[in-house]
N, C-alpha and C positions, 0 to 999 in steps of 0.2 A: 612497398606494396605490402599490405598486411592481410592475413586471413582471420576472420572474425566469425565465430559461432554465435549468432544472435540469440540472446536469452540465456546463454550457458553460464554467464558470470565469470567465465575463464578469460585470462589475458589473451589479447590478440597475438598472433604469431607472425613475425617478420618474414616474408618470403623473398623479397628482393628490395634492394636499396641502391639507388643511383645517386652518386654524390656530384656528378658532373652536371651543371645547370644547362649545358649545351645539348644534352641528350633528351629526346622526346620519347615518352613512353606511351604505347598504344595498347590498350586492354580491351579485348573483345571476347564474346562467347561464340561457340560454334552454333551452326543452325539448329542442332538438336538440343542445345542447352546442356550438353553433357560435359563440356570442357570449357575452360577459359584459356585464351592464348595471350601471351605478353610478348610484345615486341619492343626493342629499343632501337633508336635511330639517332644518328648524328650525320654531319657532313663528311666526317672522316671514317666512320665504320657502322656496322649494324651487327647486333648480337642475336 
């Protein structure tokens, strides 16, 4: 998961990296669009 400031010309910032292919990543915004939530899931655990 990267953070990118569009039009800034700056490099993207790595926020999260998941190396396990069995993990599902869910990214959503809150109803008021003020925040983004990131959830990761697998059969064995959730973060």
